[in-house]
Phi, psi and omega in degrees: 000148183239142176298143180069010173267156179255147182222148175275164178300323180293320178296318180296315179295321180296334179277000177087012179279138181244130182290140180245126179292131182232140176258149174062015177230130180281348181286155170266128185247132179233142180247147174204106180064239182262009183246148174241127183249131179252125179238155170232148178289142177279182187298327182271004177060024180251327184241163181243135176259125178281124181238351178199146173226127179229170177286138182301322181298321178295324182293320185270003179287000000 
């Protein structure tokens, strides 16, 4: 996956990412192994733009 690329919900699920419920954050958060992926909905509310990937351990600190 590449930063600033857009993905559909089906593409994200096909890659094995699982959505994580988040409070106080407007981003959609997905987990896969040791990585946490941050997405935002695009203007038409159909696709997600990936804007950050961090280590899972950093996210849960």
